[in-house]
C-alpha positions as CSV (number, residue, x, y, z in Angstrom):
1,M,-9.9,-63.2,-3.6
2,P,-12.7,-63.4,-6.3
3,A,-16.1,-64.7,-5.2
4,T,-17.0,-68.3,-6.2
5,P,-20.0,-68.8,-8.4
6,A,-22.0,-70.0,-5.4
7,L,-21.1,-66.9,-3.4
8,R,-21.9,-64.6,-6.3
9,R,-25.4,-66.1,-6.6
10,V,-25.7,-65.8,-2.8
11,L,-25.0,-62.1,-2.9
12,A,-27.5,-61.7,-5.7
13,V,-30.1,-63.5,-3.6
14,I,-29.4,-61.3,-0.5
15,A,-29.7,-58.2,-2.6
16,V,-33.3,-59.0,-3.7
17,L,-34.5,-60.5,-0.4
18,P,-35.6,-57.2,1.2
19,L,-37.8,-56.4,-1.8
20,L,-39.3,-59.9,-1.7
21,A,-39.9,-59.7,2.1
22,L,-41.6,-56.3,1.9
23,A,-43.8,-57.4,-0.9
24,A,-44.8,-60.7,0.8
25,C,-45.0,-59.7,4.4
26,G,-45.6,-56.1,4.8
27,Y,-43.2,-53.7,6.6
28,G,-42.8,-54.4,10.3
29,S,-44.6,-57.8,10.3
30,Q,-43.8,-59.9,13.4
31,A,-45.8,-63.0,12.4
32,K,-43.8,-66.2,13.1
33,D,-43.4,-67.5,9.6
34,L,-43.6,-64.4,7.5
35,D,-39.8,-64.0,7.3
36,D,-39.8,-66.9,4.9
37,V,-39.2,-65.8,1.3
38,Q,-42.5,-66.3,-0.7
39,V,-42.8,-67.9,-4.1
40,A,-42.3,-65.2,-6.7
41,A,-45.3,-64.6,-9.0
42,G,-44.9,-66.3,-12.3
43,A,-41.8,-68.3,-11.2
44,R,-41.4,-71.7,-12.9
45,K,-42.0,-74.8,-10.8
46,T,-39.1,-77.2,-10.4
47,D,-39.8,-80.7,-11.7
48,G,-43.4,-79.6,-11.9
49,L,-43.8,-79.8,-8.1
50,D,-46.1,-77.6,-6.2
51,S,-44.0,-78.0,-3.1
52,V,-40.9,-79.6,-1.5
53,R,-41.0,-80.4,2.2
54,I,-37.8,-80.0,4.2
55,G,-37.3,-81.2,7.8
56,Y,-34.6,-80.1,10.3
57,F,-33.9,-79.8,14.1
58,G,-33.8,-76.6,16.1
59,N,-30.0,-77.2,16.7
60,L,-27.1,-75.1,15.7
61,T,-25.6,-78.2,14.1
62,H,-28.5,-77.8,11.6
63,A,-27.6,-74.2,10.9
64,T,-27.4,-74.8,7.1
65,A,-31.1,-75.5,7.2
66,L,-31.8,-72.6,9.6
67,V,-29.8,-70.1,7.6
68,G,-31.0,-71.4,4.3
69,R,-34.5,-71.0,5.3
70,E,-34.1,-67.6,7.0
71,K,-32.2,-66.1,4.1
72,G,-34.4,-67.7,1.4
73,F,-31.8,-69.7,-0.4
74,F,-34.0,-72.8,-0.8
75,Q,-36.9,-70.9,-2.1
76,K,-34.8,-69.0,-4.6
77,E,-33.4,-72.2,-6.1
78,L,-36.8,-73.9,-6.2
79,G,-38.4,-71.0,-8.1
80,G,-42.2,-71.5,-8.3
81,T,-42.1,-74.6,-6.2
82,E,-43.0,-73.7,-2.6
83,V,-40.7,-74.8,0.2
84,K,-42.5,-76.1,3.2
85,Y,-40.7,-76.8,6.5
86,A,-41.1,-79.1,9.5
87,T,-39.0,-79.0,12.6
88,F,-38.2,-82.1,14.8
89,N,-36.7,-82.8,18.2
90,A,-35.3,-86.2,17.4
91,G,-34.1,-88.3,14.5
92,P,-36.6,-91.2,14.8
93,S,-39.6,-88.8,14.4
94,E,-37.9,-87.3,11.3
95,I,-37.3,-90.7,9.8
96,E,-40.9,-91.6,10.5
97,A,-42.0,-88.4,8.7
98,L,-39.7,-89.3,5.7
99,N,-41.2,-92.8,5.6
100,S,-44.7,-91.5,5.7
101,K,-44.0,-89.0,3.0
102,S,-44.7,-86.0,5.3
103,I,-41.3,-84.7,4.3
104,D,-39.1,-85.2,1.2
105,I,-35.7,-84.1,2.4
106,G,-34.2,-83.7,5.8
107,W,-31.2,-82.5,7.8
108,I,-30.4,-85.3,10.4
109,G,-27.7,-86.9,12.5
110,P,-25.7,-89.9,11.3
111,S,-27.2,-92.5,13.7
112,P,-30.8,-92.0,12.8
113,A,-29.8,-92.1,9.1
114,I,-28.0,-95.4,9.6
115,N,-30.9,-96.9,11.6
116,G,-33.5,-95.7,9.1
117,Y,-31.5,-97.2,6.2
118,V,-30.8,-100.5,7.9
119,K,-34.3,-101.0,9.1
120,S,-35.7,-100.5,5.6
121,G,-33.2,-102.8,4.0
122,G,-31.8,-99.8,2.2
123,E,-35.1,-98.9,0.6
124,N,-36.3,-95.7,2.2
125,L,-33.5,-93.1,2.1
126,R,-30.2,-92.0,0.7
127,I,-27.6,-89.6,2.2
128,I,-27.1,-87.0,-0.5
129,G,-24.8,-84.5,1.2
130,G,-23.1,-83.2,4.3
131,S,-23.8,-80.2,6.4
132,A,-21.8,-79.9,9.6
133,S,-18.9,-81.3,11.6
134,G,-18.3,-81.0,15.3
135,G,-20.4,-79.1,17.9
136,V,-20.6,-82.0,20.4
137,K,-19.1,-81.9,23.9
138,L,-19.0,-83.7,27.3
139,V,-19.9,-81.0,29.8
140,V,-19.9,-81.8,33.5
141,N,-20.5,-80.4,37.0
142,P,-17.0,-79.3,38.1
143,Q,-17.9,-79.9,41.7
144,K,-18.5,-83.6,41.1
145,I,-16.3,-84.3,38.1
146,K,-12.8,-82.9,37.8
147,S,-11.2,-85.3,35.4
148,L,-12.2,-87.9,32.8
149,K,-11.8,-90.8,35.3
150,D,-14.2,-89.1,37.6
151,V,-17.0,-89.7,35.1
152,K,-17.2,-93.3,36.3
153,G,-20.1,-93.8,38.7
154,K,-21.8,-90.5,37.7
155,R,-25.0,-89.8,35.8
156,I,-24.4,-88.5,32.3
157,G,-27.2,-87.3,30.0
158,T,-27.5,-88.1,26.3
159,P,-30.4,-86.9,24.2
160,Q,-32.1,-90.2,23.3
161,L,-31.5,-94.0,23.3
162,G,-29.5,-94.8,20.1
163,N,-29.1,-91.2,18.9
164,T,-25.8,-90.0,17.6
165,Q,-24.5,-88.6,21.0
166,D,-25.8,-91.6,22.9
167,V,-23.8,-93.9,20.6
168,A,-20.7,-91.7,20.9
169,F,-20.8,-91.7,24.7
170,L,-21.4,-95.4,25.0
171,N,-18.5,-96.0,22.7
172,W,-16.2,-93.6,24.7
173,A,-17.3,-95.3,28.0
174,A,-16.4,-98.7,26.5
175,E,-13.0,-97.4,25.5
176,Q,-12.4,-96.4,29.1
177,G,-13.0,-100.1,30.1
178,W,-16.4,-99.3,31.6
179,K,-19.4,-101.6,31.2
180,V,-22.8,-100.2,30.5
181,D,-26.0,-101.9,29.5
182,P,-27.0,-100.0,26.3
183,Q,-30.7,-100.4,26.7
184,S,-31.1,-99.5,30.4
185,G,-28.1,-97.2,30.6
186,K,-27.1,-98.8,33.9
187,G,-23.5,-99.8,34.7
188,D,-20.1,-98.4,35.6
189,V,-21.5,-95.0,34.5
190,S,-25.3,-94.2,34.4
191,V,-26.6,-93.0,31.0
192,V,-29.7,-90.9,31.5
193,R,-31.6,-90.3,28.3
194,T,-32.6,-86.6,28.6
195,D,-34.3,-84.5,25.9
196,N,-32.1,-81.6,24.9
197,K,-34.9,-79.2,25.9
198,I,-34.9,-80.3,29.5
199,A,-31.2,-81.1,29.9
200,P,-30.4,-77.6,31.5
201,D,-33.2,-78.1,34.1
202,A,-32.0,-81.7,34.7
203,Y,-28.5,-80.4,35.3
204,K,-29.7,-77.6,37.6
205,S,-31.8,-80.0,39.7
206,G,-28.9,-82.5,40.0
207,S,-30.7,-85.2,38.1
208,I,-27.6,-85.5,35.9
209,D,-24.0,-84.7,36.7
210,G,-23.1,-83.9,33.1
211,A,-24.1,-84.6,29.5
212,W,-22.7,-85.6,26.1
213,V,-24.7,-83.2,23.9
214,P,-24.7,-81.2,20.7
215,E,-24.8,-77.4,20.5
216,P,-26.4,-75.3,21.7
217,T,-27.3,-77.6,24.6
218,A,-23.7,-77.9,25.6
219,S,-23.2,-74.2,25.9
220,K,-26.6,-73.8,27.7
221,L,-25.2,-76.2,30.4
222,V,-22.0,-74.2,30.6
223,A,-24.1,-71.1,31.1
224,E,-25.6,-72.9,34.1
225,G,-22.1,-73.5,35.6
226,A,-21.0,-76.7,33.8
227,K,-17.5,-77.1,32.4
228,V,-16.4,-78.6,29.1
229,L,-14.5,-81.7,30.0
230,L,-14.1,-83.1,26.4
231,D,-14.8,-81.9,22.9
232,E,-15.7,-84.9,20.7
233,A,-13.8,-83.4,17.8
234,G,-10.6,-84.2,19.6
235,L,-11.3,-87.9,19.3
236,W,-11.4,-87.9,15.5
237,P,-8.7,-87.7,12.8
238,D,-8.2,-84.0,11.7
239,E,-10.9,-83.2,14.3
240,K,-13.6,-83.7,11.8
241,F,-16.7,-86.0,12.1
242,V,-20.1,-85.9,10.6
243,I,-22.8,-84.5,12.9
244,T,-25.4,-83.6,10.3
245,N,-26.2,-85.1,6.9
246,I,-28.8,-84.4,4.3
247,I,-31.1,-87.3,3.5
248,V,-33.8,-87.7,0.9
249,S,-36.6,-90.2,0.3
250,R,-35.3,-92.7,-2.3
251,E,-38.6,-92.4,-4.2
252,F,-38.4,-88.6,-4.2
253,L,-34.7,-88.7,-5.4
254,E,-35.6,-91.1,-8.3
255,N,-38.8,-89.1,-9.3
256,H,-37.6,-85.5,-8.8
257,P,-33.8,-85.2,-9.3
258,K,-34.1,-81.6,-10.4
259,A,-35.8,-80.6,-7.2
260,V,-33.1,-82.5,-5.2
261,E,-30.4,-80.8,-7.1
262,A,-32.0,-77.4,-6.4
263,V,-32.0,-78.1,-2.7
264,L,-28.4,-79.2,-2.8
265,R,-27.4,-76.1,-4.8
266,A,-29.1,-74.0,-2.1
267,S,-27.3,-75.9,0.6
268,V,-23.9,-75.3,-1.0
269,E,-24.7,-71.6,-1.5
270,T,-25.8,-71.4,2.1
271,N,-22.6,-73.0,3.5
272,A,-20.6,-70.6,1.2
273,W,-22.4,-67.7,2.7
274,I,-22.1,-68.9,6.3
275,N,-18.4,-69.3,5.9
276,A,-17.9,-66.0,4.2
277,H,-20.1,-64.1,6.7
278,P,-19.9,-66.0,10.0
279,D,-21.3,-63.2,12.2
280,E,-24.2,-62.4,10.0
281,A,-24.9,-66.2,9.6
282,K,-24.9,-66.6,13.3
283,R,-27.5,-63.9,13.6
284,A,-29.6,-65.4,10.9
285,A,-29.5,-68.8,12.6
286,N,-30.5,-67.2,15.9
287,E,-33.4,-65.4,14.3
288,R,-34.6,-68.6,12.8
289,L,-34.3,-70.4,16.2
290,A,-36.3,-67.5,17.8
291,A,-39.0,-67.9,15.2
292,D,-39.1,-71.7,15.6
293,T,-38.8,-71.9,19.4
294,G,-40.1,-68.5,20.6
295,K,-36.8,-67.0,21.9
296,P,-33.3,-66.4,20.6
297,L,-30.2,-67.8,22.2
298,P,-28.2,-65.4,24.5
299,A,-24.7,-64.4,23.4
300,E,-23.1,-66.4,26.2
301,V,-24.6,-69.5,24.6
302,I,-24.6,-69.0,20.9
303,D,-21.1,-67.4,20.7
304,P,-19.1,-70.4,22.0
305,A,-21.5,-72.9,20.4
306,W,-21.1,-71.4,16.9
307,K,-17.3,-71.5,17.1
308,S,-17.2,-75.2,17.7
309,I,-19.1,-76.1,14.5
310,T,-17.7,-76.4,11.0
311,F,-20.1,-76.1,8.1
312,L,-19.2,-78.1,5.0
313,D,-20.7,-79.9,2.0
314,D,-18.6,-83.1,2.4
315,P,-20.6,-85.8,4.3
316,L,-17.4,-87.2,5.7
317,A,-18.5,-90.7,4.8
318,A,-15.6,-92.5,6.4
319,T,-16.6,-91.1,9.8
320,L,-20.2,-92.3,9.3
321,E,-18.9,-95.8,8.8
322,A,-16.9,-95.5,12.0
323,Q,-19.9,-94.3,13.9
324,A,-21.9,-97.4,12.7
325,G,-19.1,-99.5,14.1
326,H,-19.4,-97.6,17.4
327,A,-23.1,-98.5,17.5
328,V,-22.3,-102.2,16.8
329,R,-19.7,-102.3,19.6
330,A,-22.2,-100.6,22.0
331,G,-24.7,-103.3,21.4
332,L,-27.3,-100.9,19.8
333,L,-26.9,-102.2,16.2
334,E,-26.1,-105.5,14.5
335,E,-23.4,-105.3,11.9
336,P,-25.0,-103.2,9.1
337,D,-24.6,-103.4,5.4
338,L,-24.3,-99.7,4.4
339,S,-23.6,-100.3,0.8
340,G,-25.6,-97.8,-1.2
341,I,-26.5,-95.5,1.6
342,Y,-24.9,-92.6,-0.2
343,D,-25.8,-91.1,-3.6
344,L,-23.5,-88.1,-4.0
345,T,-24.0,-87.8,-7.8
346,L,-26.1,-84.6,-7.6
347,L,-23.9,-83.0,-4.9
348,N,-20.8,-83.6,-7.0
349,K,-22.5,-82.2,-10.0
350,V,-23.3,-79.0,-8.1
351,L,-19.7,-78.8,-6.6
352,A,-18.1,-79.3,-10.0
353,A,-20.2,-76.6,-11.5
354,E,-18.9,-74.3,-8.7
355,G,-15.4,-75.2,-9.5
356,G,-15.0,-77.0,-6.2
357,A,-13.6,-80.4,-5.3
358,T,-15.9,-83.3,-5.4
359,V,-16.5,-85.5,-2.3
360,D,-16.0,-89.2,-1.6
361,D,-18.6,-91.8,-0.4
362,A,-16.0,-94.1,1.2
363,G,-17.1,-97.0,-1.0
364,L,-20.7,-96.8,0.3
365,G,-22.3,-95.2,-2.7
366,A,-25.2,-96.3,-4.7
367,R,-24.1,-98.4,-7.7
């Protein structure tokens, strides 16, 4: 099958990366950030900008950002404009960084994007693309929980109050007929807000009996003896739901559309490369995680985690609207007006140029 325009450009980028890396870093360099592709001498700046600042999490569900950084796709598309990166552990801190103009564009989960949009009255951000679907599981201690009904009365970890997985678990618990106070987490099942970084230790110590978490945290718990009780993908039509979106500051989008288009083009190219080279992409994502966190994921964690995530450009807008409804029913959000949260104009321009199908905003696009 002939390569798509995106994939042909990807292969061209990969071909020149070793030369760029050698010129910028020096052979054998082990410095943490020296594997980033450097700005080519004499390259033209995009939109006249000195830099574009991109934020993401150290999660495999953000692998488009991980791989795009590691393989230099973003820097290639932005030319003489330097790409600067910031990593985050939670959505609220990334939204705060966007609001304070510490970053311009970010990879983020749906719930923080919704909350950020609603709290600002629709003024601070736009969702401009999708990145990933899936990669969220309910994993439990098999000695204490053998079936879904056994979850009642147990302590289940979620990453943070009001985050995407917290909302999903509260919604699922309500569908079982269980009552839980959304703020305290107390009720027929105890929701224990537990940072992904410490979830494995919390599980080992018995502080939690299981967790509803994204990858690679779910697979880290499995490596500690937990079992997958439920894959959230099975709860959604076609087993697809948005887990990672691309957001941008509204001001940056309005003032620097060429830079935003360049980032989106790099994202589309990265996803094309990930899907064409899954094993290489998995290694690239792990190398970036190692640089960001200090150590790579072992094979028993990254292999099952990687298989459960789908990388795509479609933001799956209808599922975001459904997730907002889940937050409302859980008591974490008042009925929101999400009109205008999406602006997919530039993404669809990029996709059309690649000969691909355009994507839909489920009636929630900027008008």
